[in-house]
py3Dmol code that shows the C-alpha trace and the ligand (Angstrom):
import py3Dmol

protein = """\
ATOM      1  CA  MET A   1      25.788 257.664 265.824  1.00  0.00           C
ATOM      2  CA  LYS A   2      22.964 257.821 263.219  1.00  0.00           C
ATOM      3  CA  ARG A   3      20.434 255.128 263.023  1.00  0.00           C
ATOM      4  CA  ASP A   4      18.922 254.571 259.569  1.00  0.00           C
ATOM      5  CA  TYR A   5      15.453 255.856 258.624  1.00  0.00           C
ATOM      6  CA  SER A   6      13.520 252.661 259.091  1.00  0.00           C
ATOM      7  CA  ALA A   7      15.019 252.008 262.544  1.00  0.00           C
ATOM      8  CA  HIS A   8      13.258 255.170 263.798  1.00  0.00           C
ATOM      9  CA  PHE A   9       9.904 253.619 263.593  1.00  0.00           C
ATOM     10  CA  ALA A  10      10.925 251.612 266.682  1.00  0.00           C
ATOM     11  CA  ILE A  11      11.280 254.905 268.516  1.00  0.00           C
ATOM     12  CA  ILE A  12       7.794 255.849 267.446  1.00  0.00           C
ATOM     13  CA  LEU A  13       6.430 252.623 268.857  1.00  0.00           C
ATOM     14  CA  ASP A  14       8.353 252.932 272.083  1.00  0.00           C
ATOM     15  CA  THR A  15       7.153 256.426 272.574  1.00  0.00           C
ATOM     16  CA  LEU A  16       3.620 255.517 271.828  1.00  0.00           C
ATOM     17  CA  THR A  17       3.943 252.535 274.314  1.00  0.00           C
ATOM     18  CA  GLN A  18       4.840 254.849 277.041  1.00  0.00           C
ATOM     19  CA  SER A  19       1.970 257.332 276.234  1.00  0.00           C
ATOM     20  CA  LEU A  20      -0.475 254.383 276.212  1.00  0.00           C
ATOM     21  CA  SER A  21       0.778 253.047 279.447  1.00  0.00           C
ATOM     22  CA  LYS A  22      -0.132 256.339 281.071  1.00  0.00           C
ATOM     23  CA  LEU A  23      -3.704 255.897 280.057  1.00  0.00           C
ATOM     24  CA  ASN A  24      -3.970 252.762 282.213  1.00  0.00           C
ATOM     25  CA  CYS A  25      -5.011 250.640 279.177  1.00  0.00           C
ATOM     26  CA  PRO A  26      -6.391 247.297 280.270  1.00  0.00           C
ATOM     27  CA  GLU A  27      -4.302 244.188 279.424  1.00  0.00           C
ATOM     28  CA  GLY A  28      -4.093 243.604 275.705  1.00  0.00           C
ATOM     29  CA  LEU A  29      -5.588 246.953 274.569  1.00  0.00           C
ATOM     30  CA  LYS A  30      -2.201 248.607 274.193  1.00  0.00           C
ATOM     31  CA  GLU A  31      -0.726 245.750 272.293  1.00  0.00           C
ATOM     32  CA  ASN A  32      -3.817 245.977 269.958  1.00  0.00           C
ATOM     33  CA  VAL A  33      -3.301 249.688 269.246  1.00  0.00           C
ATOM     34  CA  LEU A  34       0.416 249.164 268.678  1.00  0.00           C
ATOM     35  CA  HIS A  35      -0.385 246.337 266.293  1.00  0.00           C
ATOM     36  CA  THR A  36      -2.837 248.469 264.395  1.00  0.00           C
ATOM     37  CA  ILE A  37      -0.342 251.241 264.019  1.00  0.00           C
ATOM     38  CA  THR A  38       2.344 248.895 262.851  1.00  0.00           C
ATOM     39  CA  GLN A  39       0.161 247.076 260.312  1.00  0.00           C
ATOM     40  CA  ASN A  40      -1.046 250.342 258.850  1.00  0.00           C
ATOM     41  CA  THR A  41       1.997 252.498 258.954  1.00  0.00           C
ATOM     42  CA  ILE A  42       4.574 250.121 257.482  1.00  0.00           C
ATOM     43  CA  GLY A  43       4.080 248.144 254.139  1.00  0.00           C
ATOM     44  CA  GLY A  44       3.587 250.962 251.740  1.00  0.00           C
ATOM     45  CA  LYS A  45       6.352 252.586 249.559  1.00  0.00           C
ATOM     46  CA  GLY A  46       7.050 255.126 252.290  1.00  0.00           C
ATOM     47  CA  THR A  47       7.652 257.873 249.770  1.00  0.00           C
ATOM     48  CA  ARG A  48       6.201 260.686 251.978  1.00  0.00           C
ATOM     49  CA  GLY A  49       8.107 259.857 254.999  1.00  0.00           C
ATOM     50  CA  LYS A  50      11.423 259.402 253.228  1.00  0.00           C
ATOM     51  CA  ALA A  51      10.819 262.658 251.422  1.00  0.00           C
ATOM     52  CA  VAL A  52      11.115 264.546 254.667  1.00  0.00           C
ATOM     53  CA  LEU A  53      14.546 263.230 255.276  1.00  0.00           C
ATOM     54  CA  GLU A  54      15.749 263.586 251.638  1.00  0.00           C
ATOM     55  CA  SER A  55      14.425 267.086 251.417  1.00  0.00           C
ATOM     56  CA  VAL A  56      16.175 268.096 254.668  1.00  0.00           C
ATOM     57  CA  LYS A  57      19.452 266.715 253.321  1.00  0.00           C
ATOM     58  CA  VAL A  58      19.072 268.629 250.025  1.00  0.00           C
ATOM     59  CA  LEU A  59      17.949 271.869 251.679  1.00  0.00           C
ATOM     60  CA  LEU A  60      20.820 271.872 254.200  1.00  0.00           C
ATOM     61  CA  GLY A  61      23.371 270.796 251.759  1.00  0.00           C
ATOM     62  CA  THR A  62      25.741 269.655 254.409  1.00  0.00           C
ATOM     63  CA  GLU A  63      25.967 266.436 256.633  1.00  0.00           C
ATOM     64  CA  LEU A  64      23.049 266.394 259.020  1.00  0.00           C
ATOM     65  CA  THR A  65      23.768 266.632 262.772  1.00  0.00           C
ATOM     66  CA  ASP A  66      22.640 263.541 264.642  1.00  0.00           C
ATOM     67  CA  ASP A  67      19.769 265.551 266.131  1.00  0.00           C
ATOM     68  CA  MET A  68      18.570 266.918 262.738  1.00  0.00           C
ATOM     69  CA  HIS A  69      18.878 263.402 261.249  1.00  0.00           C
ATOM     70  CA  GLU A  70      16.781 261.997 264.137  1.00  0.00           C
ATOM     71  CA  LYS A  71      14.037 264.750 263.984  1.00  0.00           C
ATOM     72  CA  SER A  72      13.747 264.386 260.162  1.00  0.00           C
ATOM     73  CA  CYS A  73      13.337 260.658 260.419  1.00  0.00           C
ATOM     74  CA  LEU A  74      10.705 260.964 263.187  1.00  0.00           C
ATOM     75  CA  LEU A  75       8.839 263.535 261.439  1.00  0.00           C
ATOM     76  CA  GLY A  76       8.952 261.268 258.288  1.00  0.00           C
ATOM     77  CA  TRP A  77       7.265 258.394 260.144  1.00  0.00           C
ATOM     78  CA  ILE A  78       4.680 260.758 261.721  1.00  0.00           C
ATOM     79  CA  VAL A  79       3.765 261.725 258.092  1.00  0.00           C
ATOM     80  CA  GLU A  80       3.610 257.980 257.242  1.00  0.00           C
ATOM     81  CA  MET A  81       1.289 257.351 260.227  1.00  0.00           C
ATOM     82  CA  LEU A  82      -1.028 259.993 258.983  1.00  0.00           C
ATOM     83  CA  GLN A  83      -0.932 258.369 255.527  1.00  0.00           C
ATOM     84  CA  GLY A  84      -1.885 255.028 257.304  1.00  0.00           C
ATOM     85  CA  SER A  85      -4.811 256.573 258.959  1.00  0.00           C
ATOM     86  CA  PHE A  86      -6.002 258.121 255.747  1.00  0.00           C
ATOM     87  CA  LEU A  87      -5.679 254.864 253.920  1.00  0.00           C
ATOM     88  CA  VAL A  88      -7.658 252.940 256.597  1.00  0.00           C
ATOM     89  CA  ALA A  89     -10.549 255.503 256.358  1.00  0.00           C
ATOM     90  CA  ASP A  90     -10.288 255.733 252.564  1.00  0.00           C
ATOM     91  CA  ASP A  91     -10.701 252.012 252.039  1.00  0.00           C
ATOM     92  CA  ILE A  92     -13.935 252.014 254.239  1.00  0.00           C
ATOM     93  CA  MET A  93     -15.405 254.868 252.195  1.00  0.00           C
ATOM     94  CA  ASP A  94     -14.472 253.258 248.815  1.00  0.00           C
ATOM     95  CA  LYS A  95     -15.462 249.727 249.848  1.00  0.00           C
ATOM     96  CA  SER A  96     -12.051 248.514 248.671  1.00  0.00           C
ATOM     97  CA  LEU A  97     -10.912 244.965 248.921  1.00  0.00           C
ATOM     98  CA  THR A  98      -7.189 245.064 249.086  1.00  0.00           C
ATOM     99  CA  ARG A  99      -4.531 247.528 250.070  1.00  0.00           C
ATOM    100  CA  ARG A 100      -0.716 247.019 249.958  1.00  0.00           C
ATOM    101  CA  GLY A 101      -1.210 243.460 248.909  1.00  0.00           C
ATOM    102  CA  ARG A 102      -3.505 242.432 251.815  1.00  0.00           C
ATOM    103  CA  PRO A 103      -7.106 242.634 252.621  1.00  0.00           C
ATOM    104  CA  CYS A 104      -8.160 246.202 253.585  1.00  0.00           C
ATOM    105  CA  TRP A 105      -7.829 246.829 257.402  1.00  0.00           C
ATOM    106  CA  TYR A 106     -11.586 247.277 257.853  1.00  0.00           C
ATOM    107  CA  LEU A 107     -12.113 243.782 256.254  1.00  0.00           C
ATOM    108  CA  GLN A 108      -9.655 242.347 258.929  1.00  0.00           C
ATOM    109  CA  VAL A 109     -10.949 243.999 261.987  1.00  0.00           C
ATOM    110  CA  GLY A 110     -14.458 245.304 261.117  1.00  0.00           C
ATOM    111  CA  THR A 111     -15.671 248.709 259.944  1.00  0.00           C
ATOM    112  CA  SER A 112     -16.389 250.162 263.429  1.00  0.00           C
ATOM    113  CA  ARG A 113     -13.018 249.272 264.872  1.00  0.00           C
ATOM    114  CA  ALA A 114     -11.139 250.407 261.675  1.00  0.00           C
ATOM    115  CA  PHE A 115     -12.949 253.704 261.754  1.00  0.00           C
ATOM    116  CA  THR A 116     -12.072 254.265 265.394  1.00  0.00           C
ATOM    117  CA  GLU A 117      -8.393 253.240 264.712  1.00  0.00           C
ATOM    118  CA  ALA A 118      -8.219 255.669 261.719  1.00  0.00           C
ATOM    119  CA  VAL A 119      -9.279 258.557 263.874  1.00  0.00           C
ATOM    120  CA  MET A 120      -7.079 257.410 266.682  1.00  0.00           C
ATOM    121  CA  MET A 121      -4.018 257.221 264.465  1.00  0.00           C
ATOM    122  CA  GLU A 122      -4.798 260.690 263.272  1.00  0.00           C
ATOM    123  CA  ASN A 123      -4.894 261.874 266.899  1.00  0.00           C
ATOM    124  CA  LEU A 124      -1.639 260.059 267.759  1.00  0.00           C
ATOM    125  CA  VAL A 125       0.057 262.101 265.105  1.00  0.00           C
ATOM    126  CA  PHE A 126      -0.493 265.092 267.346  1.00  0.00           C
ATOM    127  CA  VAL A 127       0.602 263.245 270.454  1.00  0.00           C
ATOM    128  CA  LEU A 128       3.815 262.417 268.735  1.00  0.00           C
ATOM    129  CA  LEU A 129       4.316 265.903 267.397  1.00  0.00           C
ATOM    130  CA  ARG A 130       3.942 267.246 271.003  1.00  0.00           C
ATOM    131  CA  LEU A 131       6.323 264.584 272.485  1.00  0.00           C
ATOM    132  CA  PHE A 132       9.138 265.129 269.962  1.00  0.00           C
ATOM    133  CA  PHE A 133       8.783 268.778 269.121  1.00  0.00           C
ATOM    134  CA  ARG A 134       7.064 270.707 271.768  1.00  0.00           C
ATOM    135  CA  ASP A 135      10.392 272.437 272.935  1.00  0.00           C
ATOM    136  CA  GLN A 136      11.313 273.546 269.387  1.00  0.00           C
ATOM    137  CA  PRO A 137      10.727 277.133 268.317  1.00  0.00           C
ATOM    138  CA  TYR A 138       8.852 275.811 265.204  1.00  0.00           C
ATOM    139  CA  TYR A 139       6.426 273.629 267.129  1.00  0.00           C
ATOM    140  CA  LYS A 140       3.411 275.893 266.547  1.00  0.00           C
ATOM    141  CA  GLU A 141       4.294 276.101 262.771  1.00  0.00           C
ATOM    142  CA  LEU A 142       4.328 272.412 262.565  1.00  0.00           C
ATOM    143  CA  LEU A 143       0.975 271.957 264.504  1.00  0.00           C
ATOM    144  CA  ASP A 144      -0.685 274.638 262.184  1.00  0.00           C
ATOM    145  CA  THR A 145       0.761 272.906 259.187  1.00  0.00           C
ATOM    146  CA  PHE A 146      -0.652 269.454 260.055  1.00  0.00           C
ATOM    147  CA  HIS A 147      -4.006 270.927 261.080  1.00  0.00           C
ATOM    148  CA  GLU A 148      -4.345 272.933 257.887  1.00  0.00           C
ATOM    149  CA  ILE A 149      -3.322 270.033 255.534  1.00  0.00           C
ATOM    150  CA  LEU A 150      -5.566 267.635 257.372  1.00  0.00           C
ATOM    151  CA  LEU A 151      -8.534 269.900 256.876  1.00  0.00           C
ATOM    152  CA  GLN A 152      -7.617 270.336 253.187  1.00  0.00           C
ATOM    153  CA  THR A 153      -7.383 266.590 252.809  1.00  0.00           C
ATOM    154  CA  GLU A 154     -10.732 266.065 254.382  1.00  0.00           C
ATOM    155  CA  THR A 155     -12.276 268.754 252.234  1.00  0.00           C
ATOM    156  CA  GLY A 156     -10.912 267.124 249.077  1.00  0.00           C
ATOM    157  CA  GLN A 157     -12.184 263.627 250.365  1.00  0.00           C
ATOM    158  CA  GLU A 158     -15.625 265.164 251.114  1.00  0.00           C
ATOM    159  CA  MET A 159     -15.894 266.604 247.612  1.00  0.00           C
ATOM    160  CA  ASP A 160     -14.711 263.266 246.123  1.00  0.00           C
ATOM    161  CA  LEU A 161     -17.404 261.486 248.116  1.00  0.00           C
ATOM    162  CA  ILE A 162     -20.211 263.990 247.398  1.00  0.00           C
ATOM    163  CA  LEU A 163     -19.619 263.722 243.693  1.00  0.00           C
ATOM    164  CA  SER A 164     -19.446 259.965 243.761  1.00  0.00           C
ATOM    165  CA  ILE A 165     -22.669 259.604 245.795  1.00  0.00           C
ATOM    166  CA  GLY A 166     -24.499 261.400 242.964  1.00  0.00           C
ATOM    167  CA  GLY A 167     -27.201 264.070 243.520  1.00  0.00           C
ATOM    168  CA  VAL A 168     -25.199 266.150 241.096  1.00  0.00           C
ATOM    169  CA  PRO A 169     -26.013 265.309 237.457  1.00  0.00           C
ATOM    170  CA  MET A 170     -23.210 263.164 235.996  1.00  0.00           C
ATOM    171  CA  ASN A 171     -22.275 265.563 233.213  1.00  0.00           C
ATOM    172  CA  THR A 172     -21.801 268.395 235.696  1.00  0.00           C
ATOM    173  CA  SER A 173     -20.172 266.340 238.376  1.00  0.00           C
ATOM    174  CA  PHE A 174     -17.473 264.985 236.016  1.00  0.00           C
ATOM    175  CA  SER A 175     -15.925 268.328 235.039  1.00  0.00           C
ATOM    176  CA  LEU A 176     -12.146 268.873 235.006  1.00  0.00           C
ATOM    177  CA  LYS A 177     -12.638 271.739 237.407  1.00  0.00           C
ATOM    178  CA  ALA A 178     -14.118 269.453 239.992  1.00  0.00           C
ATOM    179  CA  TYR A 179     -11.405 266.896 239.300  1.00  0.00           C
ATOM    180  CA  GLU A 180      -8.611 269.462 239.792  1.00  0.00           C
ATOM    181  CA  PHE A 181     -10.044 270.455 243.131  1.00  0.00           C
ATOM    182  CA  ILE A 182     -10.344 266.968 244.385  1.00  0.00           C
ATOM    183  CA  VAL A 183      -6.860 265.950 243.299  1.00  0.00           C
ATOM    184  CA  THR A 184      -5.269 269.044 244.719  1.00  0.00           C
ATOM    185  CA  TYR A 185      -6.956 268.879 248.079  1.00  0.00           C
ATOM    186  CA  LYS A 186      -7.339 265.083 248.819  1.00  0.00           C
ATOM    187  CA  THR A 187      -3.912 264.041 247.482  1.00  0.00           C
ATOM    188  CA  ALA A 188      -1.345 266.833 246.556  1.00  0.00           C
ATOM    189  CA  TYR A 189      -1.283 268.887 249.798  1.00  0.00           C
ATOM    190  CA  TYR A 190      -0.679 265.927 252.141  1.00  0.00           C
ATOM    191  CA  SER A 191       1.412 263.796 249.760  1.00  0.00           C
ATOM    192  CA  PHE A 192       3.858 266.333 248.389  1.00  0.00           C
ATOM    193  CA  TYR A 193       3.444 269.703 250.090  1.00  0.00           C
ATOM    194  CA  LEU A 194       3.334 268.274 253.664  1.00  0.00           C
ATOM    195  CA  PRO A 195       6.690 266.412 253.404  1.00  0.00           C
ATOM    196  CA  ILE A 196       8.551 269.251 251.738  1.00  0.00           C
ATOM    197  CA  LYS A 197       7.004 271.877 254.054  1.00  0.00           C
ATOM    198  CA  CYS A 198       8.088 269.761 257.153  1.00  0.00           C
ATOM    199  CA  ALA A 199      11.627 269.707 255.768  1.00  0.00           C
ATOM    200  CA  MET A 200      11.515 273.558 255.231  1.00  0.00           C
ATOM    201  CA  ILE A 201      10.288 274.016 258.725  1.00  0.00           C
ATOM    202  CA  LEU A 202      12.907 271.662 260.259  1.00  0.00           C
ATOM    203  CA  VAL A 203      15.708 273.552 258.613  1.00  0.00           C
ATOM    204  CA  GLY A 204      14.339 276.937 259.637  1.00  0.00           C
ATOM    205  CA  MET A 205      13.494 278.435 256.195  1.00  0.00           C
ATOM    206  CA  LYS A 206      11.624 281.762 256.729  1.00  0.00           C
ATOM    207  CA  GLU A 207      11.339 283.301 253.248  1.00  0.00           C
ATOM    208  CA  LYS A 208       7.520 283.308 252.437  1.00  0.00           C
ATOM    209  CA  GLN A 209       8.197 283.122 248.684  1.00  0.00           C
ATOM    210  CA  ALA A 210       9.935 279.757 249.255  1.00  0.00           C
ATOM    211  CA  TYR A 211       6.728 278.246 250.648  1.00  0.00           C
ATOM    212  CA  VAL A 212       4.632 279.786 247.870  1.00  0.00           C
ATOM    213  CA  ASP A 213       6.913 278.207 245.282  1.00  0.00           C
ATOM    214  CA  ALA A 214       7.155 274.894 247.092  1.00  0.00           C
ATOM    215  CA  LYS A 215       3.362 274.586 247.319  1.00  0.00           C
ATOM    216  CA  ARG A 216       2.915 275.356 243.572  1.00  0.00           C
ATOM    217  CA  LEU A 217       5.470 272.734 242.506  1.00  0.00           C
ATOM    218  CA  ALA A 218       4.188 270.216 245.124  1.00  0.00           C
ATOM    219  CA  VAL A 219       0.689 270.642 243.847  1.00  0.00           C
ATOM    220  CA  GLN A 220       1.856 269.885 240.272  1.00  0.00           C
ATOM    221  CA  LEU A 221       3.693 266.758 241.454  1.00  0.00           C
ATOM    222  CA  GLY A 222       0.520 265.698 243.343  1.00  0.00           C
ATOM    223  CA  ARG A 223      -1.671 266.112 240.259  1.00  0.00           C
ATOM    224  CA  TYR A 224       0.695 264.004 238.247  1.00  0.00           C
ATOM    225  CA  PHE A 225       0.736 261.375 240.940  1.00  0.00           C
ATOM    226  CA  GLN A 226      -3.011 261.142 241.159  1.00  0.00           C
ATOM    227  CA  PHE A 227      -3.200 261.058 237.285  1.00  0.00           C
ATOM    228  CA  GLN A 228      -1.000 257.931 237.517  1.00  0.00           C
ATOM    229  CA  ASP A 229      -3.041 256.508 240.365  1.00  0.00           C
ATOM    230  CA  ASP A 230      -6.371 257.017 238.500  1.00  0.00           C
ATOM    231  CA  PHE A 231      -4.927 255.206 235.495  1.00  0.00           C
ATOM    232  CA  LEU A 232      -3.524 252.245 237.562  1.00  0.00           C
ATOM    233  CA  ASP A 233      -6.859 251.934 239.306  1.00  0.00           C
ATOM    234  CA  CYS A 234      -8.341 250.949 235.967  1.00  0.00           C
ATOM    235  CA  TYR A 235      -5.422 249.495 233.989  1.00  0.00           C
ATOM    236  CA  GLY A 236      -2.874 248.399 236.604  1.00  0.00           C
ATOM    237  CA  ASP A 237      -2.135 244.829 237.560  1.00  0.00           C
ATOM    238  CA  SER A 238      -3.646 244.502 241.104  1.00  0.00           C
ATOM    239  CA  ASN A 239      -0.747 242.152 242.108  1.00  0.00           C
ATOM    240  CA  VAL A 240       1.698 244.843 241.405  1.00  0.00           C
ATOM    241  CA  VAL A 241      -0.359 247.864 242.436  1.00  0.00           C
ATOM    242  CA  GLY A 242      -1.263 246.050 245.690  1.00  0.00           C
ATOM    243  CA  LYS A 243      -4.979 246.963 245.394  1.00  0.00           C
ATOM    244  CA  ILE A 244      -8.077 246.211 243.241  1.00  0.00           C
ATOM    245  CA  GLY A 245      -9.513 249.253 241.550  1.00  0.00           C
ATOM    246  CA  THR A 246     -12.879 250.626 242.655  1.00  0.00           C
ATOM    247  CA  ASP A 247     -13.168 253.904 240.835  1.00  0.00           C
ATOM    248  CA  ILE A 248     -15.615 252.775 238.168  1.00  0.00           C
ATOM    249  CA  ARG A 249     -17.992 251.041 240.507  1.00  0.00           C
ATOM    250  CA  GLU A 250     -17.770 253.843 243.207  1.00  0.00           C
ATOM    251  CA  ARG A 251     -18.516 256.495 240.491  1.00  0.00           C
ATOM    252  CA  LYS A 252     -15.314 258.339 241.223  1.00  0.00           C
ATOM    253  CA  CYS A 253     -14.459 261.630 239.543  1.00  0.00           C
ATOM    254  CA  THR A 254     -11.338 260.536 237.704  1.00  0.00           C
ATOM    255  CA  TRP A 255      -9.588 262.204 234.720  1.00  0.00           C
ATOM    256  CA  LEU A 256     -10.463 259.060 232.656  1.00  0.00           C
ATOM    257  CA  ILE A 257     -14.311 259.531 232.995  1.00  0.00           C
ATOM    258  CA  CYS A 258     -13.995 263.368 232.609  1.00  0.00           C
ATOM    259  CA  TYR A 259     -12.116 262.914 229.340  1.00  0.00           C
ATOM    260  CA  ALA A 260     -14.051 259.948 228.185  1.00  0.00           C
ATOM    261  CA  LEU A 261     -17.340 261.963 228.454  1.00  0.00           C
ATOM    262  CA  TYR A 262     -15.649 264.762 226.543  1.00  0.00           C
ATOM    263  CA  LYS A 263     -14.428 262.602 223.689  1.00  0.00           C
ATOM    264  CA  ALA A 264     -17.412 260.217 223.475  1.00  0.00           C
ATOM    265  CA  SER A 265     -19.953 260.335 220.605  1.00  0.00           C
ATOM    266  CA  PRO A 266     -23.655 260.863 221.700  1.00  0.00           C
ATOM    267  CA  GLU A 267     -24.203 257.078 221.717  1.00  0.00           C
ATOM    268  CA  GLU A 268     -20.979 256.308 223.638  1.00  0.00           C
ATOM    269  CA  ARG A 269     -21.842 259.138 226.165  1.00  0.00           C
ATOM    270  CA  GLU A 270     -25.252 257.511 226.764  1.00  0.00           C
ATOM    271  CA  LEU A 271     -23.579 254.134 227.510  1.00  0.00           C
ATOM    272  CA  LEU A 272     -20.943 255.846 229.748  1.00  0.00           C
ATOM    273  CA  LEU A 273     -23.691 257.572 231.728  1.00  0.00           C
ATOM    274  CA  SER A 274     -25.832 254.525 232.107  1.00  0.00           C
ATOM    275  CA  ASN A 275     -23.085 252.078 233.162  1.00  0.00           C
ATOM    276  CA  TYR A 276     -20.687 254.179 235.351  1.00  0.00           C
ATOM    277  CA  GLY A 277     -21.068 253.809 239.047  1.00  0.00           C
ATOM    278  CA  LYS A 278     -22.972 250.458 238.851  1.00  0.00           C
ATOM    279  CA  HIS A 279     -21.885 247.582 241.154  1.00  0.00           C
ATOM    280  CA  ASP A 280     -21.720 244.795 238.590  1.00  0.00           C
ATOM    281  CA  MET A 281     -19.113 243.280 236.427  1.00  0.00           C
ATOM    282  CA  GLU A 282     -20.950 243.739 233.178  1.00  0.00           C
ATOM    283  CA  SER A 283     -21.256 247.546 233.533  1.00  0.00           C
ATOM    284  CA  GLU A 284     -17.670 247.834 234.717  1.00  0.00           C
ATOM    285  CA  ASN A 285     -16.574 245.942 231.611  1.00  0.00           C
ATOM    286  CA  THR A 286     -18.720 248.118 229.384  1.00  0.00           C
ATOM    287  CA  ILE A 287     -16.935 251.194 230.736  1.00  0.00           C
ATOM    288  CA  LYS A 288     -13.588 249.636 230.310  1.00  0.00           C
ATOM    289  CA  LYS A 289     -14.382 248.722 226.717  1.00  0.00           C
ATOM    290  CA  LEU A 290     -15.607 252.255 226.102  1.00  0.00           C
ATOM    291  CA  TYR A 291     -12.293 253.535 227.587  1.00  0.00           C
ATOM    292  CA  ASN A 292     -10.423 251.266 225.106  1.00  0.00           C
ATOM    293  CA  ASP A 293     -12.553 252.362 222.126  1.00  0.00           C
ATOM    294  CA  LEU A 294     -11.839 256.041 223.103  1.00  0.00           C
ATOM    295  CA  LYS A 295      -8.138 255.175 223.292  1.00  0.00           C
ATOM    296  CA  MET A 296      -7.575 256.250 226.952  1.00  0.00           C
ATOM    297  CA  THR A 297      -4.217 254.636 227.024  1.00  0.00           C
ATOM    298  CA  ASP A 298      -2.918 256.796 224.207  1.00  0.00           C
ATOM    299  CA  LEU A 299      -4.371 259.900 225.967  1.00  0.00           C
ATOM    300  CA  TYR A 300      -2.449 258.770 229.105  1.00  0.00           C
ATOM    301  CA  ASP A 301       0.816 258.772 227.124  1.00  0.00           C
ATOM    302  CA  GLU A 302      -0.030 262.189 225.704  1.00  0.00           C
ATOM    303  CA  LEU A 303      -0.954 263.702 228.995  1.00  0.00           C
ATOM    304  CA  GLU A 304       1.945 262.104 230.828  1.00  0.00           C
ATOM    305  CA  HIS A 305       4.272 263.623 228.349  1.00  0.00           C
ATOM    306  CA  LEU A 306       2.708 267.048 229.002  1.00  0.00           C
ATOM    307  CA  PHE A 307       3.109 266.509 232.753  1.00  0.00           C
ATOM    308  CA  ILE A 308       6.772 265.665 232.464  1.00  0.00           C
ATOM    309  CA  LYS A 309       7.501 268.599 230.195  1.00  0.00           C
ATOM    310  CA  ASP A 310       5.606 271.091 232.446  1.00  0.00           C
ATOM    311  CA  ILE A 311       6.840 269.855 235.692  1.00  0.00           C
ATOM    312  CA  GLY A 312      10.426 269.628 234.297  1.00  0.00           C
ATOM    313  CA  ARG A 313      10.331 273.212 233.106  1.00  0.00           C
ATOM    314  CA  GLU A 314       8.871 274.397 236.281  1.00  0.00           C
ATOM    315  CA  ILE A 315      11.606 272.768 238.321  1.00  0.00           C
ATOM    316  CA  GLN A 316      14.205 274.263 236.053  1.00  0.00           C
ATOM    317  CA  GLN A 317      12.770 277.727 236.452  1.00  0.00           C
ATOM    318  CA  LEU A 318      12.622 277.503 240.311  1.00  0.00           C
ATOM    319  CA  ASP A 319      14.196 280.427 242.028  1.00  0.00           C
ATOM    320  CA  GLU A 320      16.854 278.948 244.371  1.00  0.00           C
ATOM    321  CA  THR A 321      17.703 282.453 245.955  1.00  0.00           C
ATOM    322  CA  THR A 322      14.887 281.807 248.453  1.00  0.00           C
ATOM    323  CA  GLY A 323      16.803 278.792 249.841  1.00  0.00           C
ATOM    324  CA  LEU A 324      14.729 276.168 247.995  1.00  0.00           C
ATOM    325  CA  LYS A 325      16.567 273.652 245.915  1.00  0.00           C
ATOM    326  CA  ARG A 326      15.515 272.251 242.556  1.00  0.00           C
ATOM    327  CA  ALA A 327      17.125 268.958 243.654  1.00  0.00           C
ATOM    328  CA  ALA A 328      14.509 268.424 246.337  1.00  0.00           C
ATOM    329  CA  PHE A 329      11.715 268.270 243.611  1.00  0.00           C
ATOM    330  CA  GLU A 330      13.903 266.418 241.132  1.00  0.00           C
ATOM    331  CA  ILE A 331      14.261 263.506 243.556  1.00  0.00           C
ATOM    332  CA  LEU A 332      10.468 263.155 243.980  1.00  0.00           C
ATOM    333  CA  PHE A 333       9.755 263.714 240.274  1.00  0.00           C
ATOM    334  CA  ARG A 334      12.331 261.150 239.202  1.00  0.00           C
ATOM    335  CA  LYS A 335      10.898 258.485 241.528  1.00  0.00           C
ATOM    336  CA  MET A 336       7.371 259.087 239.984  1.00  0.00           C
ATOM    337  CA  GLN A 337       8.591 258.377 236.470  1.00  0.00           C
ATOM    338  CA  LYS A 338       9.768 254.906 237.263  1.00  0.00           C
TER     339      LYS A 338
END
"""
ligand_1 = """\
29
GRG
C -11.300 260.244 259.122
C -8.796 259.679 259.440
C -9.913 260.287 258.621
C -9.631 260.875 257.403
C -10.568 261.391 256.384
C -9.966 259.459 254.267
C -9.465 260.825 254.191
C -9.827 261.882 255.100
C -8.653 261.157 253.149
C -8.119 260.196 252.153
C -7.094 260.788 251.325
C -6.437 259.728 250.469
C -6.069 258.372 250.975
C -6.216 260.093 249.152
C -5.637 259.065 248.253
C -4.310 259.404 247.873
C -3.440 258.103 247.393
C -3.490 258.022 245.864
C -2.791 257.373 248.209
C -2.029 256.191 247.720
O -0.676 256.575 248.045
P 0.621 255.655 247.810
O 0.492 254.968 246.426
O 0.464 254.505 248.896
O 1.821 256.412 248.101
P 1.438 253.743 249.813
O 0.770 252.344 250.122
O 2.694 253.460 249.016
O 1.721 254.510 251.018
"""
view = py3Dmol.view(width=600, height=400)
view.addModel(protein, "pdb")
view.setStyle({"model": 0}, {"cartoon": {"style": "trace"}})
view.addModel(ligand_1, "xyz")
view.setStyle({"model": 1}, {"stick": {}})
view.zoomTo()
view.show()
């Protein structure tokens, strides 16, 4: 009998409970760790985790065996736990206030604890991979995949932070080339390529070209996703998005500032340069006003139209003889257009 996707989170918690018991944790510590994991793994949209299961279904094209269903759901939750660890760390680094409609985890438990817990959740990802998949012929491939994508994400995050801290002159740090690197590494690989690659590994896809094609499409979807996320950081309703934007104050390299600097007159450019990355409301409002003057919402519509056209075309042109299926990408793409 198949349990539904969300019910598999309980298996993750049970398994971690057993692992932590073996560490002889003092009274209360185990409960604390499990609470941290629960609070930071559930509560999001869960798209990455569900994408593992949905992609396996599409790639196999037949009813999943109970075993394949269970493995897909568990791997999905492992990806979501990795997402949870990234978000805890990211919120500390960006000094964010809210996440998923609640105060950020570091504001609830303190920065030192949140930092330790982010790293611990990341390590528990590997504990779970070992417990659930060590006997599978693809175990090494899974491990390599998680290790590689983690490093890529951290590299993207490092670039994002180095540029935001300054040191590099503003007009050179806010280039579209730097932006593309950040987006691909810090977001696209783990948010899109990781779930689809997990599904490809689970179903036993071997053809190298399939992985090359999946990565190319996943990166495009990831860029589109971060493009929307940057926009919502500035223009979204924080009650709907679940977080208060910090990109302007934190001097983040977003497509908005890259294009604004490009479109601005010399006077506007001066104002952008002198107000971006300042921790006061007045400077933030000056930037937002400049964004409005420069018609960034119109640019959003234009660029979104291009993303939709390009990604739609790429999906249509995908070679399915490798075993990859257009539908796997169409599902993710459709969700992003809502
Ligand atoms: C030290 C553990 C540790 C990690 C260092 C912090 C870090 C590396 C990477 C951060 C990567 C990151 C969080 C990028 C942002 C991607 C993004 C826009 C996430 C939001 O995703 P949604 O909207 O969130 O899918 P939900 O809440 O739905 O899961």
